[in-house]
C-alpha positions as CSV (number, residue, x, y, z in Angstrom):
1,X,-11.3,-35.4,157.3
2,X,-9.0,-38.2,158.3
3,X,-9.0,-39.6,154.8
4,X,-7.8,-36.3,153.1
5,X,-4.0,-35.9,152.6
6,X,-2.9,-32.3,152.4
7,X,0.2,-31.7,150.2
8,X,1.6,-28.2,149.5
9,X,1.9,-27.1,145.9
10,X,5.2,-25.9,144.4
11,X,5.4,-22.0,144.2
12,X,5.2,-20.4,140.8
13,X,7.2,-17.4,139.7
14,X,5.0,-14.4,140.4
15,X,6.5,-12.5,137.5
16,X,5.5,-15.3,135.1
17,X,2.0,-15.2,136.4
18,X,1.9,-11.4,136.2
19,X,3.3,-11.3,132.6
20,X,1.1,-14.2,131.3
21,X,-1.3,-12.5,129.0
22,X,-1.7,-15.0,126.2
23,X,-2.7,-17.9,128.3
24,X,-5.3,-17.5,130.9
25,X,-5.8,-20.2,133.3
26,X,-9.0,-22.0,132.7
27,X,-11.0,-23.3,135.5
28,X,-10.2,-26.8,136.5
29,X,-13.7,-27.9,135.5
30,X,-13.3,-26.6,132.0
31,X,-9.9,-28.2,131.2
32,X,-10.5,-31.7,132.6
33,X,-13.9,-33.0,133.6
34,X,-14.1,-34.1,137.1
35,X,-14.6,-37.7,137.6
36,X,-16.5,-39.1,140.4
37,X,-14.4,-40.4,143.2
38,X,-13.1,-44.0,142.7
39,X,-12.8,-44.5,146.4
40,X,-11.1,-43.4,149.5
41,X,-7.8,-45.0,148.5
42,X,-7.2,-42.6,145.5
43,X,-8.3,-39.4,147.2
44,X,-4.8,-38.4,148.3
45,X,-3.2,-38.8,144.8
46,X,-5.7,-36.4,143.1
47,X,-5.9,-33.5,145.5
48,X,-2.3,-32.0,145.2
49,X,-1.5,-32.2,141.5
50,X,-1.6,-29.6,138.7
51,X,-3.1,-30.1,135.4
52,X,-1.0,-30.3,132.2
53,X,-2.3,-27.0,131.1
54,X,-0.9,-25.4,134.3
55,X,2.4,-27.2,133.7
56,X,2.7,-25.8,130.2
57,X,1.7,-22.4,131.3
58,X,4.2,-22.4,134.1
59,X,7.0,-23.6,131.8
60,X,6.2,-21.0,129.2
61,X,6.0,-18.3,131.7
62,X,9.5,-19.2,133.1
63,X,10.9,-19.2,129.6
64,X,9.4,-15.8,128.8
65,X,10.6,-14.4,132.0
66,X,14.1,-15.6,131.4
67,X,14.1,-13.9,128.0
68,X,12.8,-10.7,129.4
69,X,15.4,-10.8,132.2
70,X,18.2,-11.3,129.8
71,X,17.0,-8.5,127.6
72,X,16.7,-6.2,130.6
73,X,20.2,-7.2,131.8
74,X,21.7,-6.4,128.4
75,X,20.0,-3.0,128.3
76,X,21.2,-2.2,131.8
77,X,24.7,-3.4,130.9
78,X,24.7,-1.1,127.8
79,X,23.4,1.8,129.7
80,X,25.9,1.1,132.5
81,X,28.8,1.2,130.1
82,X,27.6,4.4,128.6
83,X,26.9,5.9,132.1
84,X,30.3,4.8,133.4
85,X,32.0,6.4,130.4
86,X,30.0,9.6,130.6
87,X,30.3,9.8,134.4
88,X,34.0,9.1,134.3
89,X,34.7,12.0,131.9
90,X,32.2,14.2,133.8
91,X,33.8,13.4,137.1
92,X,37.3,14.0,135.8
93,X,36.2,17.3,134.3
94,X,34.4,18.3,137.5
95,X,37.5,17.4,139.5
96,X,39.7,19.4,137.2
97,X,37.3,22.3,137.5
98,X,37.5,22.0,141.3
99,X,41.3,21.8,141.1
100,X,41.3,24.9,138.9
101,X,39.0,26.8,141.2
102,X,41.2,25.8,144.1
103,X,44.2,27.2,142.3
104,X,42.4,30.4,141.6
105,X,41.3,30.6,145.2
106,X,44.9,30.0,146.3
107,X,46.1,32.9,144.1
108,X,43.3,35.2,145.4
109,X,43.9,34.2,149.0
110,X,47.7,34.8,148.5
111,X,47.0,38.3,147.1
112,X,44.7,39.2,150.0
113,X,47.2,37.7,152.4
114,X,50.0,39.7,150.9
115,X,47.9,42.8,151.1
116,X,47.1,42.2,154.7
117,X,50.7,41.5,155.5
118,X,51.7,44.8,153.8
119,X,49.2,46.8,155.9
120,X,50.3,45.0,159.0
121,X,53.9,46.0,158.4
122,X,52.8,49.6,157.6
123,X,50.8,49.8,160.8
124,X,53.7,48.4,162.8
125,X,56.1,50.9,161.3
126,X,53.7,53.8,161.8
127,X,52.9,52.7,165.4
128,X,56.7,52.5,166.1
129,X,57.1,56.0,164.8
130,X,54.2,57.1,166.9
131,X,55.7,55.4,170.0
132,X,58.9,57.3,169.4
133,X,56.9,60.6,169.2
134,X,55.1,59.7,172.4
135,X,58.5,59.4,174.1
136,X,59.4,62.8,172.7
137,X,56.2,64.3,174.0
138,X,56.8,62.8,177.4
139,X,60.4,64.0,177.4
140,X,59.3,67.4,176.2
141,X,56.7,67.6,179.0
142,X,59.3,66.7,181.6
143,X,61.7,69.2,180.1
144,X,59.1,72.0,180.5
145,X,59.4,71.5,184.3
146,X,62.9,73.2,184.1
147,X,61.7,76.5,182.6
148,X,58.7,76.4,184.8
149,X,60.9,76.0,187.9
150,X,63.2,78.8,186.6
151,X,60.4,81.2,186.0
152,X,58.7,80.6,189.3
153,X,62.0,80.8,191.1
154,X,62.7,84.1,189.4
155,X,59.3,85.4,190.6
156,X,59.9,84.2,194.1
157,X,63.4,85.7,194.2
158,X,62.1,89.1,192.9
159,X,59.5,89.1,195.7
160,X,62.5,89.7,198.0
161,X,63.5,93.0,196.3
162,X,63.6,95.9,198.8
163,X,60.6,98.2,199.0
164,X,61.4,100.9,196.4
165,X,62.4,98.3,193.8
166,X,59.5,96.0,194.5
167,X,57.6,97.2,191.4
168,X,55.6,95.4,188.7
169,X,58.1,96.1,186.0
170,X,58.2,94.6,182.4
171,X,60.4,91.7,183.8
172,X,57.7,90.6,186.1
173,X,55.0,90.9,183.4
174,X,57.1,88.8,181.0
175,X,57.8,86.2,183.7
176,X,54.1,85.9,184.4
177,X,53.5,85.5,180.6
178,X,56.2,82.8,180.6
179,X,54.6,80.9,183.5
180,X,51.2,81.0,181.8
181,X,52.7,80.0,178.5
182,X,54.5,77.0,180.1
183,X,51.2,75.9,181.8
184,X,49.3,76.1,178.5
185,X,52.1,74.2,176.7
186,X,52.1,71.5,179.4
187,X,48.3,71.1,179.0
188,X,48.7,70.9,175.2
189,X,51.4,68.3,175.4
190,X,49.3,66.2,177.8
191,X,46.3,66.4,175.5
192,X,48.5,65.5,172.5
193,X,50.0,62.6,174.4
194,X,46.6,61.3,175.2
195,X,45.7,61.5,171.5
196,X,48.9,59.6,170.6
197,X,48.2,56.9,173.3
198,X,44.6,56.5,172.0
199,X,45.8,56.2,168.4
200,X,48.5,53.7,169.3
201,X,45.7,51.6,171.0
202,X,43.5,51.9,167.9
203,X,46.5,50.9,165.6
204,X,47.2,47.9,167.7
205,X,43.6,46.8,167.6
206,X,43.6,47.3,163.8
207,X,46.8,45.4,163.5
208,X,45.4,42.6,165.6
209,X,42.3,42.5,163.4
210,X,44.5,42.3,160.2
211,X,46.7,39.6,161.8
212,X,43.6,37.5,162.7
213,X,42.4,37.9,159.1
214,X,45.9,37.1,157.8
215,X,46.1,34.1,160.1
216,X,42.7,32.8,158.9
217,X,43.8,33.2,155.3
218,X,47.1,31.6,156.1
219,X,45.3,28.5,157.5
220,X,42.7,28.6,154.6
221,X,45.6,28.8,152.1
222,X,47.3,25.8,153.6
223,X,44.0,23.9,153.7
224,X,43.2,24.8,150.1
225,X,46.8,23.9,149.1
226,X,46.3,20.5,150.8
227,X,43.0,20.1,149.0
228,X,44.6,21.0,145.7
229,X,47.2,18.3,146.1
230,X,44.6,15.6,146.6
231,X,44.1,13.3,143.6
232,X,42.5,9.9,142.9
233,X,45.7,8.2,143.9
234,X,45.9,9.9,147.3
235,X,45.9,7.5,150.2
236,X,44.8,10.0,152.9
237,X,41.3,10.7,151.5
238,X,38.1,9.3,152.9
239,X,34.4,9.6,152.8
240,X,32.7,12.5,154.6
241,X,29.0,12.1,153.8
242,X,27.9,15.1,155.8
243,X,30.5,17.6,154.4
244,X,28.2,19.0,151.8
245,X,25.5,19.9,154.4
246,X,28.1,22.2,156.2
247,X,28.0,24.6,153.2
248,X,24.8,26.2,154.5
249,X,26.6,27.6,157.5
250,X,29.5,29.4,155.7
251,X,29.9,32.9,154.2
252,X,29.6,33.7,150.5
253,X,32.4,35.1,148.3
254,X,31.0,38.8,148.3
255,X,30.9,38.9,152.1
256,X,34.3,37.2,152.2
257,X,35.8,39.9,150.0
258,X,33.9,42.7,151.7
259,X,35.2,41.6,155.1
260,X,38.8,41.8,154.1
261,X,38.2,45.1,152.1
262,X,36.6,46.6,155.2
263,X,39.6,45.5,157.3
264,X,42.0,47.1,154.8
265,X,39.9,50.2,154.5
266,X,39.9,50.5,158.3
267,X,43.7,50.0,158.4
268,X,44.1,52.6,155.6
269,X,42.1,55.1,157.6
270,X,44.1,54.5,160.7
271,X,47.3,54.8,158.8
272,X,46.3,58.1,157.4
273,X,45.1,59.2,160.8
274,X,48.5,58.2,162.3
275,X,50.4,60.1,159.7
276,X,48.3,63.2,160.3
277,X,48.7,62.8,164.0
278,X,52.5,62.5,163.6
279,X,52.6,65.7,161.6
280,X,50.5,67.3,164.3
281,X,52.8,66.1,167.0
282,X,55.9,67.3,165.1
283,X,54.3,70.7,164.6
284,X,53.2,70.9,168.3
285,X,56.7,70.0,169.5
286,X,58.4,72.5,167.1
287,X,56.0,75.4,167.8
288,X,56.0,74.9,171.6
289,X,59.8,74.8,171.7
290,X,60.0,77.9,169.5
291,X,57.4,79.7,171.6
292,X,59.2,78.9,174.9
293,X,62.5,79.9,173.4
294,X,61.1,83.2,172.1
295,X,59.5,84.0,175.5
296,X,62.8,83.1,177.2
297,X,64.6,85.6,174.9
298,X,62.0,88.2,175.7
299,X,62.4,87.7,179.4
300,X,66.2,87.8,179.1
301,X,66.0,91.1,177.2
302,X,63.7,92.5,179.8
303,X,66.1,91.3,182.5
304,X,69.0,92.9,180.6
305,X,67.2,96.2,180.2
306,X,66.2,96.2,183.9
307,X,69.7,95.5,185.0
308,X,71.0,98.3,182.8
309,X,68.4,100.6,184.4
310,X,69.4,99.5,187.9
311,X,73.1,99.9,187.1
312,X,72.6,103.4,185.6
313,X,70.4,104.3,188.6
314,X,73.1,103.0,191.0
315,X,75.8,104.9,189.2
316,X,73.8,108.1,189.4
317,X,73.1,107.5,193.1
318,X,76.8,106.8,193.7
319,X,77.7,110.0,191.9
320,X,75.2,112.0,193.9
321,X,76.4,110.3,197.1
322,X,80.0,111.3,196.3
323,X,78.9,114.9,195.7
324,X,76.8,114.8,198.9
325,X,79.7,113.5,200.9
326,X,81.9,116.2,199.5
327,X,79.3,118.8,200.5
328,X,79.0,117.3,203.9
329,X,82.7,117.8,204.4
330,X,82.6,121.3,203.1
331,X,79.6,122.1,205.3
332,X,81.2,120.6,208.4
333,X,84.3,122.8,207.7
334,X,82.0,125.8,207.2
335,X,80.3,125.1,210.6
336,X,83.7,124.9,212.2
337,X,84.7,128.2,210.6
338,X,81.4,129.8,211.7
339,X,81.9,128.6,215.2
340,X,85.4,129.9,215.2
341,X,84.2,133.3,213.9
342,X,81.6,133.5,216.7
343,X,84.2,132.5,219.1
344,X,86.5,135.2,217.7
345,X,83.7,137.9,218.2
346,X,83.3,137.1,221.9
347,X,86.5,138.9,223.0
348,X,85.8,142.2,221.1
349,X,82.2,142.0,222.4
350,X,83.5,141.6,226.0
351,X,85.9,144.5,225.5
352,X,83.3,146.8,224.1
353,X,80.7,145.8,226.7
354,X,83.3,146.1,229.5
355,X,84.2,149.6,228.3
356,X,80.6,150.7,228.2
357,X,80.1,149.2,231.7
358,X,83.1,150.9,233.2
359,X,82.3,154.2,231.6
360,X,78.8,154.0,233.0
361,X,80.4,154.7,236.4
362,X,81.6,158.1,235.4
363,X,80.4,160.7,238.0
364,X,77.9,163.5,237.4
365,X,78.3,165.5,234.3
366,X,81.1,163.3,233.2
367,X,78.6,160.7,232.3
368,X,78.4,162.2,228.9
369,X,77.4,160.7,225.6
370,X,80.5,161.7,223.9
371,X,82.1,160.3,220.8
372,X,83.7,157.3,222.5
373,X,80.4,156.5,224.1
374,X,78.7,156.6,220.7
375,X,81.5,154.7,219.1
376,X,81.3,152.0,221.8
377,X,77.5,151.8,221.5
378,X,77.9,151.4,217.7
379,X,80.6,148.8,218.2
380,X,78.5,146.7,220.6
381,X,75.5,146.9,218.3
382,X,77.6,146.0,215.3
383,X,79.2,143.0,217.2
384,X,75.7,141.9,218.4
385,X,74.4,142.1,214.8
386,X,77.5,140.2,213.5
387,X,77.1,137.5,216.1
388,X,73.4,137.2,215.4
389,X,74.2,136.9,211.7
390,X,76.9,134.3,212.4
391,X,74.6,132.3,214.7
392,X,71.9,132.4,212.1
393,X,74.3,131.2,209.4
394,X,75.5,128.5,211.8
395,X,72.0,127.3,212.4
396,X,71.4,127.2,208.6
397,X,74.6,125.4,208.1
398,X,73.8,122.8,210.7
399,X,70.3,122.4,209.2
400,X,71.9,122.0,205.8
401,X,74.3,119.5,207.2
402,X,71.4,117.6,208.7
403,X,69.7,117.5,205.3
404,X,72.9,116.4,203.7
405,X,73.2,113.6,206.2
406,X,69.6,112.5,205.5
407,X,70.2,112.7,201.8
408,X,73.4,110.7,202.3
409,X,71.5,108.1,204.2
410,X,68.8,108.0,201.6
411,X,71.3,107.7,198.8
412,X,73.2,104.9,200.6
413,X,69.9,103.1,201.3
414,X,68.9,103.4,197.7
415,X,72.3,102.3,196.5
416,X,72.0,99.2,198.8
417,X,68.5,98.6,197.4
418,X,69.8,98.8,193.8
419,X,72.8,96.6,194.7
420,X,70.4,94.0,196.2
421,X,68.1,94.2,193.2
422,X,71.0,93.8,190.8
423,X,72.2,90.8,192.9
424,X,68.7,89.3,192.5
425,X,68.2,90.0,188.8
426,X,71.7,89.8,187.4
427,X,73.6,87.5,189.7
428,X,70.8,85.1,190.6
429,X,67.9,85.2,188.2
430,X,69.9,85.7,185.0
431,X,72.5,83.1,186.1
432,X,69.6,80.7,186.8
433,X,68.1,81.4,183.4
434,X,71.4,80.3,181.8
435,X,70.3,76.8,182.5
436,X,67.2,77.2,180.3
437,X,66.7,74.2,178.0
438,X,67.6,74.5,174.3
439,X,65.1,74.2,171.5
440,X,66.4,70.7,170.8
441,X,65.7,69.6,174.4
442,X,62.3,71.3,174.4
443,X,61.4,69.4,171.2
444,X,61.8,66.1,173.0
445,X,65.2,65.0,171.7
């Protein structure tokens, strides 16, 4: 309506209205009777006004709310003082506990770090010793090529021995054993070297694992040391609201301890394996060197015995050759004497035969078998028998001389054979074997 004037009422405190329990607002019709309208001119003055009861109620509510707020404020202030005091001491105690735990953690981390460093140094020392032994193995393996070349060269040279001396004697058997021994030792040294190389690789991996763990602990130690130096007066601290949520993604202390213990146990096993392997390498080098030297001595003894046999055989052959040559000379003179004896019998034979021939011309009864005739017949027969005997003896002497010549040739050939064999065994093979490596060289030093 055009005659109505709309005026907004002042707002009451909602808390006063909510807390008002003693005074309930009475309806407007009950507190003050409504009067009939006095006219259109007073309509705007009556429509926007509160009643006195509402005014008193509102004033009382404001006062009551003020008292309540002051009491609540005093309670909160008292509780705040108590809470600040309690939280201050609790916070200081919690911070002290955190600092103490950080200190204990620093000590524990330092102990594990020292333990890791000790094992790293031990692994490094053992690995260096193993590297030195690997060099000894490689040097010993290279050194075995010298006795192998000597043995094979001896076998090759002895293949050039002349026919009668080309025998499978004890020297050749020992040389074959030496060659097989050297091959077996070379294979053993190669296998041992492969084991050493593998162990060195494992040791380096274990050392790297320990160094990574040590590096992590070193960084953690520095970070924890930095955290332990923080205090309430530190200027480099700041808020990190999400730092607590990161704790769900980290390891726990048992797994942290077990990780380092496992690394140390692994390092301890590899250290023990390295020590055992070093002892094995030392034993292999020593035994292989001793075996090679022992076989070398055996071969040298066999060579010495064989050379003695060859020298004795050569001496006997030379003695027999001298005797044979003497007999050849005697036999040649004997043949000359037989030939002279046969020649000397030719004149008496001609005389006797001539006499018999001339007397055969005697005439008639004068051709008588008288004593001269019989004597001449006996003389001719005797001279013929003598010549036959001398010729037979001459033939036997010539045959004997031929046999003596053949024996001389055989003796000279065998002497040359023995001389050549001695040249091979004593002057070549044994001289070559004088270059045989020593036990120290065969041990890899």
